[in-house]
All heavy atoms as TSV, in Angstrom:
chain	resi	resn	atom	element	x	y	z
A	1	MET	N	N	154.459	92.872	147.852
A	1	MET	CA	C	154.434	93.346	146.434
A	1	MET	C	C	154.171	94.848	146.442
A	1	MET	O	O	153.311	95.346	147.129
A	1	MET	CB	C	153.338	92.687	145.696
A	1	MET	CG	C	153.181	93.110	144.186
A	1	MET	SD	S	151.925	92.161	143.357
A	1	MET	CE	C	152.679	90.582	143.197
A	2	LYS	N	N	155.044	95.520	145.625
A	2	LYS	CA	C	154.684	96.967	145.444
A	2	LYS	C	C	154.271	97.242	144.100
A	2	LYS	O	O	154.927	97.002	143.114
A	2	LYS	CB	C	156.163	97.691	145.797
A	2	LYS	CG	C	156.040	99.147	145.653
A	2	LYS	CD	C	157.480	99.897	145.876
A	2	LYS	CE	C	157.365	101.258	145.697
A	2	LYS	NZ	N	158.682	101.930	145.976
A	3	ILE	N	N	153.128	97.889	144.044
A	3	ILE	CA	C	152.475	98.227	142.751
A	3	ILE	C	C	152.408	99.794	142.601
A	3	ILE	O	O	151.898	100.405	143.557
A	3	ILE	CB	C	151.121	97.601	142.642
A	3	ILE	CG1	C	151.141	96.035	142.841
A	3	ILE	CG2	C	150.472	97.945	141.407
A	3	ILE	CD1	C	149.783	95.479	143.056
A	4	GLU	N	N	153.011	100.249	141.496
A	4	GLU	CA	C	153.015	101.627	141.254
A	4	GLU	C	C	152.090	101.968	140.041
A	4	GLU	O	O	152.410	101.438	138.959
A	4	GLU	CB	C	154.345	102.147	141.060
A	4	GLU	CG	C	155.188	102.137	142.391
A	4	GLU	CD	C	156.651	102.322	142.142
A	4	GLU	OE1	O	157.375	101.450	141.786
A	4	GLU	OE2	O	157.047	103.485	142.316
A	5	VAL	N	N	151.095	102.792	140.285
A	5	VAL	CA	C	150.386	103.297	139.032
A	5	VAL	C	C	150.947	104.589	138.649
A	5	VAL	O	O	150.900	105.509	139.394
A	5	VAL	CB	C	148.836	103.390	139.476
A	5	VAL	CG1	C	148.040	103.941	138.205
A	5	VAL	CG2	C	148.322	102.004	139.863
A	6	LEU	N	N	151.410	104.722	137.432
A	6	LEU	CA	C	151.951	106.005	136.984
A	6	LEU	C	C	150.971	106.825	136.190
A	6	LEU	O	O	150.388	106.226	135.259
A	6	LEU	CB	C	153.178	105.632	135.987
A	6	LEU	CG	C	154.179	104.614	136.513
A	6	LEU	CD1	C	155.156	104.375	135.570
A	6	LEU	CD2	C	154.821	105.092	137.885
A	7	GLY	N	N	150.871	107.981	136.572
A	7	GLY	CA	C	149.917	108.929	135.798
A	7	GLY	C	C	149.651	110.207	136.612
A	7	GLY	O	O	149.835	110.364	137.640
A	8	SER	N	N	149.281	111.170	135.805
A	8	SER	CA	C	149.020	112.478	136.334
A	8	SER	C	C	147.785	112.764	137.030
A	8	SER	O	O	147.547	113.828	137.520
A	8	SER	CB	C	149.265	113.546	135.190
A	8	SER	OG	O	148.204	113.216	134.243
A	9	GLY	N	N	146.871	111.751	137.046
A	9	GLY	CA	C	145.627	111.928	137.693
A	9	GLY	C	C	144.485	111.960	136.617
A	9	GLY	O	O	143.387	112.324	137.053
A	10	CYS	N	N	144.756	111.609	135.379
A	10	CYS	CA	C	143.726	111.608	134.405
A	10	CYS	C	C	142.819	110.504	134.579
A	10	CYS	O	O	143.001	109.615	135.371
A	10	CYS	CB	C	144.379	111.543	132.951
A	10	CYS	SG	S	145.236	109.969	132.673
A	11	ALA	N	N	141.698	110.585	133.834
A	11	ALA	CA	C	140.661	109.520	134.024
A	11	ALA	C	C	141.210	108.104	133.708
A	11	ALA	O	O	140.837	107.173	134.415
A	11	ALA	CB	C	139.427	109.841	133.101
A	12	LYS	N	N	142.098	108.021	132.612
A	12	LYS	CA	C	142.622	106.643	132.370
A	12	LYS	C	C	143.456	106.149	133.522
A	12	LYS	O	O	143.523	104.946	133.893
A	12	LYS	CB	C	143.389	106.684	131.163
A	12	LYS	CG	C	142.559	106.866	129.853
A	12	LYS	CD	C	143.405	106.923	128.623
A	12	LYS	CE	C	142.607	107.115	127.322
A	12	LYS	NZ	N	143.362	107.150	126.184
A	13	CYS	N	N	144.239	107.058	134.158
A	13	CYS	CA	C	145.195	106.750	135.267
A	13	CYS	C	C	144.229	106.278	136.394
A	13	CYS	O	O	144.598	105.216	137.129
A	13	CYS	CB	C	146.009	107.912	135.606
A	13	CYS	SG	S	147.029	108.585	134.215
A	14	ASN	N	N	143.299	106.978	136.656
A	14	ASN	CA	C	142.344	106.540	137.821
A	14	ASN	C	C	141.667	105.280	137.644
A	14	ASN	O	O	141.525	104.441	138.452
A	14	ASN	CB	C	141.400	107.758	138.098
A	14	ASN	CG	C	141.946	108.948	138.662
A	14	ASN	OD1	O	143.017	108.933	139.178
A	14	ASN	ND2	N	141.457	110.070	138.356
A	15	LYS	N	N	141.309	105.018	136.280
A	15	LYS	CA	C	140.776	103.648	135.984
A	15	LYS	C	C	141.661	102.584	136.275
A	15	LYS	O	O	141.248	101.516	136.776
A	15	LYS	CB	C	140.192	103.704	134.567
A	15	LYS	CG	C	139.591	102.506	134.054
A	15	LYS	CD	C	138.156	102.248	134.775
A	15	LYS	CE	C	137.572	101.062	134.295
A	15	LYS	NZ	N	136.371	100.681	135.136
A	16	VAL	N	N	142.931	102.663	135.759
A	16	VAL	CA	C	143.963	101.669	136.052
A	16	VAL	C	C	144.046	101.451	137.540
A	16	VAL	O	O	144.105	100.372	137.930
A	16	VAL	CB	C	145.283	102.059	135.423
A	16	VAL	CG1	C	146.405	101.090	135.846
A	16	VAL	CG2	C	145.129	102.145	133.865
A	17	LYS	N	N	144.085	102.502	138.304
A	17	LYS	CA	C	144.162	102.287	139.824
A	17	LYS	C	C	143.047	101.505	140.372
A	17	LYS	O	O	143.120	100.527	141.263
A	17	LYS	CB	C	144.354	103.609	140.495
A	17	LYS	CG	C	144.645	103.456	141.967
A	17	LYS	CD	C	144.990	104.773	142.621
A	17	LYS	CE	C	145.443	104.700	144.050
A	17	LYS	NZ	N	144.327	104.740	144.908
A	18	GLU	N	N	141.787	101.774	139.871
A	18	GLU	CA	C	140.565	101.069	140.221
A	18	GLU	C	C	140.706	99.685	139.909
A	18	GLU	O	O	140.433	98.682	140.635
A	18	GLU	CB	C	139.389	101.699	139.510
A	18	GLU	CG	C	138.967	103.062	140.074
A	18	GLU	CD	C	137.779	103.534	139.277
A	18	GLU	OE1	O	137.010	102.721	138.596
A	18	GLU	OE2	O	137.570	104.795	139.192
A	19	ILE	N	N	141.220	99.248	138.680
A	19	ILE	CA	C	141.301	97.933	138.140
A	19	ILE	C	C	142.283	97.251	139.092
A	19	ILE	O	O	142.114	96.106	139.457
A	19	ILE	CB	C	141.796	97.892	136.739
A	19	ILE	CG1	C	140.648	98.336	135.788
A	19	ILE	CG2	C	142.224	96.484	136.368
A	19	ILE	CD1	C	141.049	98.552	134.402
A	20	VAL	N	N	143.414	97.871	139.334
A	20	VAL	CA	C	144.546	97.193	140.250
A	20	VAL	C	C	143.973	96.934	141.607
A	20	VAL	O	O	144.133	95.832	142.132
A	20	VAL	CB	C	145.731	98.029	140.288
A	20	VAL	CG1	C	146.729	97.564	141.378
A	20	VAL	CG2	C	146.437	98.103	138.900
A	21	GLU	N	N	143.254	97.981	142.226
A	21	GLU	CA	C	142.688	97.659	143.519
A	21	GLU	C	C	141.628	96.609	143.538
A	21	GLU	O	O	141.594	95.731	144.474
A	21	GLU	CB	C	142.071	98.988	143.978
A	21	GLU	CG	C	143.060	100.021	144.341
A	21	GLU	CD	C	142.520	101.402	144.717
A	21	GLU	OE1	O	141.243	101.753	144.281
A	21	GLU	OE2	O	143.163	102.190	145.364
A	22	LYS	N	N	140.853	96.592	142.467
A	22	LYS	CA	C	139.820	95.389	142.466
A	22	LYS	C	C	140.510	94.047	142.336
A	22	LYS	O	O	140.122	93.172	143.052
A	22	LYS	CB	C	138.963	95.721	141.174
A	22	LYS	CG	C	137.871	94.671	141.123
A	22	LYS	CD	C	137.011	94.910	139.809
A	22	LYS	CE	C	135.882	93.901	139.734
A	22	LYS	NZ	N	135.078	93.982	138.534
A	23	VAL	N	N	141.543	93.925	141.445
A	23	VAL	CA	C	142.174	92.602	141.320
A	23	VAL	C	C	142.943	92.191	142.644
A	23	VAL	O	O	142.851	91.134	142.977
A	23	VAL	CB	C	143.216	92.747	140.063
A	23	VAL	CG1	C	144.046	91.410	140.126
A	23	VAL	CG2	C	142.426	92.819	138.839
A	24	VAL	N	N	143.515	93.247	143.277
A	24	VAL	CA	C	144.304	92.919	144.501
A	24	VAL	C	C	143.240	92.503	145.613
A	24	VAL	O	O	143.631	91.448	146.209
A	24	VAL	CB	C	145.036	94.216	144.954
A	24	VAL	CG1	C	145.414	94.101	146.421
A	24	VAL	CG2	C	146.237	94.429	144.074
A	25	ASN	N	N	142.112	93.159	145.684
A	25	ASN	CA	C	141.158	92.782	146.640
A	25	ASN	C	C	140.585	91.334	146.405
A	25	ASN	O	O	140.397	90.594	147.313
A	25	ASN	CB	C	140.142	93.753	146.759
A	25	ASN	CG	C	140.655	94.994	147.457
A	25	ASN	OD1	O	141.542	95.021	148.333
A	25	ASN	ND2	N	140.031	96.129	147.106
A	26	GLU	N	N	140.243	91.137	145.094
A	26	GLU	CA	C	139.571	89.845	144.720
A	26	GLU	C	C	140.535	88.648	144.925
A	26	GLU	O	O	140.114	87.617	145.286
A	26	GLU	CB	C	139.060	89.877	143.311
A	26	GLU	CG	C	137.885	90.768	143.111
A	26	GLU	CD	C	137.410	90.809	141.624
A	26	GLU	OE1	O	138.053	90.334	140.746
A	26	GLU	OE2	O	136.346	91.450	141.403
A	27	ALA	N	N	141.817	88.916	144.588
A	27	ALA	CA	C	142.758	87.805	144.558
A	27	ALA	C	C	143.443	87.765	146.030
A	27	ALA	O	O	144.203	86.779	146.283
A	27	ALA	CB	C	143.910	87.974	143.546
A	28	GLY	N	N	143.082	88.657	146.901
A	28	GLY	CA	C	143.741	88.580	148.231
A	28	GLY	C	C	145.255	88.804	148.295
A	28	GLY	O	O	145.937	88.100	149.116
A	29	ILE	N	N	145.719	89.600	147.337
A	29	ILE	CA	C	147.173	89.831	147.202
A	29	ILE	C	C	147.636	90.830	148.237
A	29	ILE	O	O	146.936	91.870	148.423
A	29	ILE	CB	C	147.369	90.323	145.789
A	29	ILE	CG1	C	147.082	89.351	144.740
A	29	ILE	CG2	C	148.960	90.748	145.748
A	29	ILE	CD1	C	147.072	89.861	143.381
A	30	ASP	N	N	148.644	90.507	148.911
A	30	ASP	CA	C	149.309	91.389	149.940
A	30	ASP	C	C	150.164	92.393	149.060
A	30	ASP	O	O	151.185	92.073	148.740
A	30	ASP	CB	C	150.097	90.712	150.974
A	30	ASP	CG	C	150.751	91.620	152.092
A	30	ASP	OD1	O	150.185	92.676	152.213
A	30	ASP	OD2	O	151.660	91.242	152.680
A	31	ALA	N	N	149.540	93.656	148.938
A	31	ALA	CA	C	150.395	94.566	148.119
A	31	ALA	C	C	150.186	95.957	148.647
A	31	ALA	O	O	149.175	96.304	149.165
A	31	ALA	CB	C	149.811	94.517	146.628
A	32	GLU	N	N	151.258	96.800	148.291
A	32	GLU	CA	C	151.170	98.260	148.544
A	32	GLU	C	C	150.893	98.890	147.219
A	32	GLU	O	O	151.748	98.674	146.329
A	32	GLU	CB	C	152.570	98.651	149.103
A	32	GLU	CG	C	152.571	100.142	149.407
A	32	GLU	CD	C	154.054	100.612	149.800
A	32	GLU	OE1	O	154.995	99.818	149.702
A	32	GLU	OE2	O	154.168	101.776	150.207
A	33	ILE	N	N	149.842	99.629	147.139
A	33	ILE	CA	C	149.519	100.333	145.811
A	33	ILE	C	C	149.741	101.789	145.944
A	33	ILE	O	O	149.325	102.500	146.891
A	33	ILE	CB	C	148.049	100.153	145.415
A	33	ILE	CG1	C	147.786	98.631	145.396
A	33	ILE	CG2	C	147.708	100.869	144.145
A	33	ILE	CD1	C	146.256	98.251	145.192
A	34	ILE	N	N	150.666	102.233	145.136
A	34	ILE	CA	C	151.161	103.722	145.176
A	34	ILE	C	C	150.798	104.408	143.848
A	34	ILE	O	O	151.082	103.807	142.836
A	34	ILE	CB	C	152.599	103.800	145.410
A	34	ILE	CG1	C	152.975	103.101	146.739
A	34	ILE	CG2	C	153.022	105.192	145.410
A	34	ILE	CD1	C	154.483	102.897	146.871
A	35	LYS	N	N	150.150	105.535	143.849
A	35	LYS	CA	C	149.899	106.382	142.762
A	35	LYS	C	C	151.043	107.333	142.588
A	35	LYS	O	O	151.323	108.224	143.505
A	35	LYS	CB	C	148.575	107.173	142.974
A	35	LYS	CG	C	148.151	107.979	141.738
A	35	LYS	CD	C	147.469	107.204	140.642
A	35	LYS	CE	C	146.713	107.966	139.708
A	35	LYS	NZ	N	147.490	108.915	138.984
A	36	VAL	N	N	151.812	107.239	141.444
A	36	VAL	CA	C	152.883	108.119	141.219
A	36	VAL	C	C	152.548	109.209	140.205
A	36	VAL	O	O	152.253	108.928	139.071
A	36	VAL	CB	C	154.157	107.327	140.668
A	36	VAL	CG1	C	155.213	108.247	140.332
A	36	VAL	CG2	C	154.493	106.153	141.665
A	37	GLU	N	N	152.460	110.468	140.763
A	37	GLU	CA	C	152.113	111.535	139.763
A	37	GLU	C	C	153.334	112.417	139.453
A	37	GLU	O	O	153.270	113.342	138.561
A	37	GLU	CB	C	150.998	112.359	140.454
A	37	GLU	CG	C	149.754	111.544	140.679
A	37	GLU	CD	C	148.533	112.332	141.273
A	37	GLU	OE1	O	148.766	113.479	141.598
A	37	GLU	OE2	O	147.488	111.741	141.314
A	38	ASP	N	N	154.464	112.170	140.089
A	38	ASP	CA	C	155.711	113.034	139.783
A	38	ASP	C	C	156.241	112.684	138.323
A	38	ASP	O	O	156.634	111.509	138.202
A	38	ASP	CB	C	156.698	112.825	140.898
A	38	ASP	CG	C	157.933	113.584	140.651
A	38	ASP	OD1	O	158.311	114.034	139.602
A	38	ASP	OD2	O	158.586	113.929	141.772
A	39	ILE	N	N	156.194	113.636	137.491
A	39	ILE	CA	C	156.618	113.310	136.103
A	39	ILE	C	C	158.000	112.860	136.081
A	39	ILE	O	O	158.424	111.954	135.173
A	39	ILE	CB	C	156.400	114.586	135.192
A	39	ILE	CG1	C	156.529	114.210	133.680
A	39	ILE	CG2	C	157.265	115.741	135.516
A	39	ILE	CD1	C	155.515	113.191	133.237
A	40	ASN	N	N	158.827	113.360	137.010
A	40	ASN	CA	C	160.355	112.876	136.847
A	40	ASN	C	C	160.395	111.472	137.304
A	40	ASN	O	O	161.268	110.644	136.685
A	40	ASN	CB	C	161.157	113.774	137.800
A	40	ASN	CG	C	161.320	115.199	137.132
A	40	ASN	OD1	O	161.469	115.323	136.014
A	40	ASN	ND2	N	161.186	116.198	138.015
A	41	LYS	N	N	159.696	111.058	138.322
A	41	LYS	CA	C	159.703	109.603	138.619
A	41	LYS	C	C	159.109	108.746	137.596
A	41	LYS	O	O	159.632	107.637	137.377
A	41	LYS	CB	C	158.816	109.390	139.977
A	41	LYS	CG	C	159.706	109.979	141.221
A	41	LYS	CD	C	158.765	109.761	142.503
A	41	LYS	CE	C	159.529	110.361	143.616
A	41	LYS	NZ	N	158.754	110.159	144.927
A	42	ILE	N	N	158.074	109.206	136.963
A	42	ILE	CA	C	157.528	108.463	135.809
A	42	ILE	C	C	158.558	108.316	134.667
A	42	ILE	O	O	158.747	107.211	134.116
A	42	ILE	CB	C	156.236	109.225	135.228
A	42	ILE	CG1	C	155.122	109.055	136.333
A	42	ILE	CG2	C	155.723	108.476	133.962
A	42	ILE	CD1	C	153.879	110.037	136.087
A	43	LEU	N	N	159.253	109.361	134.359
A	43	LEU	CA	C	160.212	109.360	133.310
A	43	LEU	C	C	161.462	108.440	133.771
A	43	LEU	O	O	162.058	107.836	132.811
A	43	LEU	CB	C	160.801	110.763	132.927
A	43	LEU	CG	C	159.722	111.650	132.304
A	43	LEU	CD1	C	160.214	113.090	132.137
A	43	LEU	CD2	C	159.352	111.056	130.912
A	44	ASP	N	N	161.695	108.333	135.016
A	44	ASP	CA	C	162.833	107.482	135.502
A	44	ASP	C	C	162.547	106.042	135.045
A	44	ASP	O	O	163.479	105.187	134.848
A	44	ASP	CB	C	162.999	107.520	136.967
A	44	ASP	CG	C	163.647	108.916	137.362
A	44	ASP	OD1	O	164.230	109.582	136.522
A	44	ASP	OD2	O	163.610	109.123	138.564
A	45	TYR	N	N	161.295	105.667	134.884
A	45	TYR	CA	C	160.850	104.307	134.469
A	45	TYR	C	C	160.884	104.189	132.989
A	45	TYR	O	O	160.704	103.029	132.415
A	45	TYR	CB	C	159.536	103.798	134.993
A	45	TYR	CG	C	159.506	103.481	136.497
A	45	TYR	CD1	C	158.847	104.338	137.366
A	45	TYR	CD2	C	160.159	102.357	137.060
A	45	TYR	CE1	C	158.826	104.004	138.771
A	45	TYR	CE2	C	160.102	102.023	138.232
A	45	TYR	CZ	C	159.508	102.818	139.171
A	45	TYR	OH	O	159.455	102.453	140.493
A	46	GLY	N	N	161.230	105.175	132.288
A	46	GLY	CA	C	161.208	105.201	130.801
A	46	GLY	C	C	159.817	105.275	130.238
A	46	GLY	O	O	159.570	104.961	129.036
A	47	VAL	N	N	158.879	105.561	130.986
A	47	VAL	CA	C	157.497	105.727	130.546
A	47	VAL	C	C	157.303	107.117	129.983
A	47	VAL	O	O	157.402	108.073	130.824
A	47	VAL	CB	C	156.477	105.372	131.652
A	47	VAL	CG1	C	155.071	105.718	131.305
A	47	VAL	CG2	C	156.696	103.883	132.042
A	48	MET	N	N	156.802	107.255	128.735
A	48	MET	CA	C	156.623	108.574	128.187
A	48	MET	C	C	155.091	108.744	128.048
A	48	MET	O	O	154.685	109.920	127.811
A	48	MET	CB	C	157.223	108.534	126.744
A	48	MET	CG	C	158.714	108.295	126.790
A	48	MET	SD	S	159.607	109.465	127.804
A	48	MET	CE	C	161.163	109.551	126.928
A	49	VAL	N	N	154.320	107.738	128.055
A	49	VAL	CA	C	152.879	107.893	127.898
A	49	VAL	C	C	152.111	107.202	129.113
A	49	VAL	O	O	152.501	105.993	129.328
A	49	VAL	CB	C	152.391	107.270	126.615
A	49	VAL	CG1	C	150.859	107.435	126.369
A	49	VAL	CG2	C	153.110	107.835	125.383
A	50	THR	N	N	151.209	107.943	129.689
A	50	THR	CA	C	150.594	107.334	130.884
A	50	THR	C	C	149.138	106.917	130.388
A	50	THR	O	O	148.633	107.492	129.391
A	50	THR	CB	C	150.431	108.282	131.954
A	50	THR	OG1	O	149.853	109.478	131.609
A	50	THR	CG2	C	151.810	108.612	132.530
A	51	PRO	N	N	148.547	105.999	131.077
A	51	PRO	CA	C	148.971	105.487	132.365
A	51	PRO	C	C	149.869	104.290	132.209
A	51	PRO	O	O	150.154	103.914	131.118
A	51	PRO	CB	C	147.683	104.863	132.910
A	51	PRO	CG	C	146.829	104.593	131.658
A	51	PRO	CD	C	147.117	105.635	130.734
A	52	GLY	N	N	150.589	104.121	133.312
A	52	GLY	CA	C	151.568	102.990	133.315
A	52	GLY	C	C	151.448	102.229	134.625
A	52	GLY	O	O	150.776	102.607	135.536
A	53	LEU	N	N	151.961	100.913	134.598
A	53	LEU	CA	C	152.005	100.081	135.742
A	53	LEU	C	C	153.277	99.499	135.982
A	53	LEU	O	O	153.882	98.906	135.058
A	53	LEU	CB	C	150.840	99.080	135.568
A	53	LEU	CG	C	150.703	98.191	136.767
A	53	LEU	CD1	C	149.965	98.853	137.896
A	53	LEU	CD2	C	149.769	96.905	136.432
A	54	VAL	N	N	153.759	99.575	137.237
A	54	VAL	CA	C	155.082	99.014	137.601
A	54	VAL	C	C	154.756	98.084	138.786
A	54	VAL	O	O	154.177	98.423	139.791
A	54	VAL	CB	C	156.025	100.090	138.047
A	54	VAL	CG1	C	157.361	99.547	138.449
A	54	VAL	CG2	C	156.261	101.148	136.942
A	55	VAL	N	N	155.285	96.894	138.672
A	55	VAL	CA	C	155.223	95.815	139.713
A	55	VAL	C	C	156.541	95.331	140.184
A	55	VAL	O	O	157.306	94.913	139.355
A	55	VAL	CB	C	154.363	94.607	139.156
A	55	VAL	CG1	C	154.275	93.666	140.354
A	55	VAL	CG2	C	153.014	95.005	138.751
A	56	ASP	N	N	156.857	95.666	141.472
A	56	ASP	CA	C	158.081	95.429	141.993
A	56	ASP	C	C	159.261	95.887	141.095
A	56	ASP	O	O	160.343	95.216	140.885
A	56	ASP	CB	C	158.274	93.860	142.225
A	56	ASP	CG	C	157.285	93.424	143.441
A	56	ASP	OD1	O	156.974	94.306	144.291
A	56	ASP	OD2	O	156.962	92.214	143.445
A	57	GLY	N	N	159.156	97.074	140.674
A	57	GLY	CA	C	160.165	97.725	139.795
A	57	GLY	C	C	160.227	97.367	138.388
A	57	GLY	O	O	160.917	97.956	137.645
A	58	ASP	N	N	159.330	96.510	137.879
A	58	ASP	CA	C	159.216	96.209	136.461
A	58	ASP	C	C	158.022	96.845	135.805
A	58	ASP	O	O	156.939	96.682	136.162
A	58	ASP	CB	C	159.049	94.529	136.291
A	58	ASP	CG	C	160.399	93.792	136.699
A	58	ASP	OD1	O	161.447	94.410	136.568
A	58	ASP	OD2	O	160.126	92.633	137.207
A	59	VAL	N	N	158.216	97.570	134.717
A	59	VAL	CA	C	157.184	98.138	133.894
A	59	VAL	C	C	156.481	97.034	133.206
A	59	VAL	O	O	157.049	96.484	132.432
A	59	VAL	CB	C	157.803	99.291	133.011
A	59	VAL	CG1	C	156.668	99.867	132.159
A	59	VAL	CG2	C	158.494	100.298	133.750
A	60	LYS	N	N	155.090	97.035	133.453
A	60	LYS	CA	C	154.280	96.023	132.814
A	60	LYS	C	C	153.614	96.572	131.700
A	60	LYS	O	O	153.401	95.780	130.611
A	60	LYS	CB	C	153.258	95.479	133.839
A	60	LYS	CG	C	153.770	94.795	135.008
A	60	LYS	CD	C	154.591	93.538	134.539
A	60	LYS	CE	C	155.179	92.755	135.740
A	60	LYS	NZ	N	155.954	91.607	135.250
A	61	PHE	N	N	153.282	97.899	131.534
A	61	PHE	CA	C	152.733	98.508	130.358
A	61	PHE	C	C	152.713	99.902	130.545
A	61	PHE	O	O	152.927	100.505	131.649
A	61	PHE	CB	C	151.284	97.859	130.225
A	61	PHE	CG	C	150.190	98.736	130.987
A	61	PHE	CD1	C	149.712	99.888	130.522
A	61	PHE	CD2	C	150.098	98.331	132.313
A	61	PHE	CE1	C	148.830	100.540	131.319
A	61	PHE	CE2	C	149.238	99.078	133.094
A	61	PHE	CZ	C	148.634	100.217	132.577
A	62	ALA	N	N	152.495	100.594	129.455
A	62	ALA	CA	C	152.334	102.034	129.413
A	62	ALA	C	C	151.377	102.501	128.296
A	62	ALA	O	O	151.476	101.815	127.123
A	62	ALA	CB	C	153.631	102.734	129.341
A	63	GLY	N	N	150.591	103.544	128.492
A	63	GLY	CA	C	149.887	104.152	127.353
A	63	GLY	C	C	148.526	103.646	127.070
A	63	GLY	O	O	147.960	104.019	126.150
A	64	LYS	N	N	148.045	102.658	127.933
A	64	LYS	CA	C	146.607	102.236	127.634
A	64	LYS	C	C	146.025	101.578	128.953
A	64	LYS	O	O	146.722	101.495	129.901
A	64	LYS	CB	C	146.668	101.068	126.633
A	64	LYS	CG	C	147.484	99.877	127.059
A	64	LYS	CD	C	147.456	98.832	126.013
A	64	LYS	CE	C	148.219	97.577	126.413
A	64	LYS	NZ	N	148.194	96.581	125.438
A	65	ILE	N	N	144.740	101.284	128.889
A	65	ILE	CA	C	144.091	100.739	130.118
A	65	ILE	C	C	144.100	99.179	129.851
A	65	ILE	O	O	143.497	98.744	128.899
A	65	ILE	CB	C	142.666	101.216	130.254
A	65	ILE	CG1	C	142.712	102.763	130.513
A	65	ILE	CG2	C	141.963	100.490	131.439
A	65	ILE	CD1	C	141.314	103.332	130.571
A	66	PRO	N	N	144.840	98.340	130.654
A	66	PRO	CA	C	144.823	96.955	130.432
A	66	PRO	C	C	143.520	96.349	131.068
A	66	PRO	O	O	142.761	96.961	131.806
A	66	PRO	CB	C	145.983	96.503	131.483
A	66	PRO	CG	C	145.999	97.568	132.514
A	66	PRO	CD	C	145.551	98.792	131.830
A	67	SER	N	N	143.222	95.112	130.472
A	67	SER	CA	C	142.005	94.458	130.988
A	67	SER	C	C	142.303	93.892	132.368
A	67	SER	O	O	143.489	93.772	132.830
A	67	SER	CB	C	141.746	93.254	130.033
A	67	SER	OG	O	142.711	92.331	130.275
A	68	GLU	N	N	141.253	93.637	133.192
A	68	GLU	CA	C	141.331	93.017	134.434
A	68	GLU	C	C	142.089	91.767	134.375
A	68	GLU	O	O	142.888	91.314	135.214
A	68	GLU	CB	C	140.003	92.846	135.136
A	68	GLU	CG	C	139.325	94.046	135.613
A	68	GLU	CD	C	138.060	93.824	136.401
A	68	GLU	OE1	O	137.932	92.666	136.902
A	68	GLU	OE2	O	137.193	94.773	136.253
A	69	ASP	N	N	141.830	90.894	133.414
A	69	ASP	CA	C	142.459	89.597	133.252
A	69	ASP	C	C	144.002	89.813	133.135
A	69	ASP	O	O	144.720	89.008	133.603
A	69	ASP	CB	C	141.879	88.832	131.986
A	69	ASP	CG	C	140.495	88.380	132.278
A	69	ASP	OD1	O	140.114	88.226	133.433
A	69	ASP	OD2	O	139.841	88.091	131.333
A	70	LYS	N	N	144.311	90.790	132.322
A	70	LYS	CA	C	145.819	91.013	132.092
A	70	LYS	C	C	146.412	91.441	133.406
A	70	LYS	O	O	147.606	90.983	133.770
A	70	LYS	CB	C	146.034	92.100	131.049
A	70	LYS	CG	C	147.468	92.060	130.505
A	70	LYS	CD	C	147.709	90.755	129.733
A	70	LYS	CE	C	149.124	90.766	129.198
A	70	LYS	NZ	N	149.461	89.377	128.685
A	71	VAL	N	N	145.783	92.297	134.136
A	71	VAL	CA	C	146.356	92.826	135.418
A	71	VAL	C	C	146.462	91.637	136.399
A	71	VAL	O	O	147.521	91.467	137.036
A	71	VAL	CB	C	145.529	93.913	136.032
A	71	VAL	CG1	C	145.891	94.279	137.447
A	71	VAL	CG2	C	145.622	95.168	135.124
A	72	ARG	N	N	145.504	90.801	136.401
A	72	ARG	CA	C	145.386	89.571	137.305
A	72	ARG	C	C	146.646	88.708	136.975
A	72	ARG	O	O	147.294	88.173	137.770
A	72	ARG	CB	C	144.139	88.840	137.199
A	72	ARG	CG	C	144.000	87.721	138.160
A	72	ARG	CD	C	142.458	87.046	138.144
A	72	ARG	NE	N	141.597	88.103	138.666
A	72	ARG	CZ	C	140.659	88.735	138.027
A	72	ARG	NH1	N	140.598	88.652	136.737
A	72	ARG	NH2	N	139.862	89.561	138.575
A	73	GLU	N	N	146.800	88.497	135.624
A	73	GLU	CA	C	147.944	87.659	135.170
A	73	GLU	C	C	149.280	88.221	135.653
A	73	GLU	O	O	150.135	87.511	136.192
A	73	GLU	CB	C	147.917	87.674	133.598
A	73	GLU	CG	C	149.031	86.848	133.018
A	73	GLU	CD	C	149.057	86.903	131.526
A	73	GLU	OE1	O	147.945	86.841	130.918
A	73	GLU	OE2	O	150.027	86.994	130.919
A	74	TRP	N	N	149.523	89.499	135.545
A	74	TRP	CA	C	150.652	90.178	135.980
A	74	TRP	C	C	150.989	90.014	137.429
A	74	TRP	O	O	152.038	89.859	138.024
A	74	TRP	CB	C	150.640	91.608	135.616
A	74	TRP	CG	C	150.833	91.937	134.133
A	74	TRP	CD1	C	151.637	91.192	133.328
A	74	TRP	CD2	C	150.288	92.995	133.354
A	74	TRP	NE1	N	151.467	91.860	132.040
A	74	TRP	CE2	C	150.646	92.933	132.148
A	74	TRP	CE3	C	149.585	94.143	133.814
A	74	TRP	CZ2	C	150.277	93.783	131.215
A	74	TRP	CZ3	C	149.095	94.968	132.870
A	74	TRP	CH2	C	149.473	94.868	131.503
A	75	LEU	N	N	149.874	90.232	138.316
A	75	LEU	CA	C	149.955	90.211	139.795
A	75	LEU	C	C	150.003	88.776	140.454
A	75	LEU	O	O	150.467	88.701	141.592
A	75	LEU	CB	C	148.766	91.039	140.348
A	75	LEU	CG	C	148.692	92.453	139.836
A	75	LEU	CD1	C	147.527	93.209	140.509
A	75	LEU	CD2	C	150.052	93.186	140.068
A	76	THR	N	N	149.584	87.765	139.553
A	76	THR	CA	C	149.515	86.509	140.171
A	76	THR	C	C	150.657	85.499	139.670
A	76	THR	O	O	150.618	84.354	139.858
A	76	THR	CB	C	148.247	85.804	140.040
A	76	THR	OG1	O	147.905	85.749	138.675
A	76	THR	CG2	C	147.215	86.627	140.889
A	77	GLN	N	N	151.577	86.079	138.873
A	77	GLN	CA	C	152.633	85.280	138.217
A	77	GLN	C	C	153.600	84.721	139.321
A	77	GLN	O	O	153.929	85.416	140.299
A	77	GLN	CB	C	153.491	85.953	137.291
A	77	GLN	CG	C	152.715	86.339	136.009
A	77	GLN	CD	C	153.541	87.178	135.092
A	77	GLN	OE1	O	154.743	87.223	135.275
A	77	GLN	NE2	N	152.925	87.699	134.091
């Protein structure tokens, strides 16, 4: 599984990365977590507001910090 956290490095973006890493570790998910800070790559996903989360190429959300439960739901589907 490839997980991309989209964001420029702001506090909200870092919080999303922390949540994703926690859920991946707790659930034992085999995943590559990448922080994407290149604005052009972020815009290529159609994301205009960060933070954002992309799982295997699918944008799951943008513009807010999701709950751990929601991230777990996305990653274990």
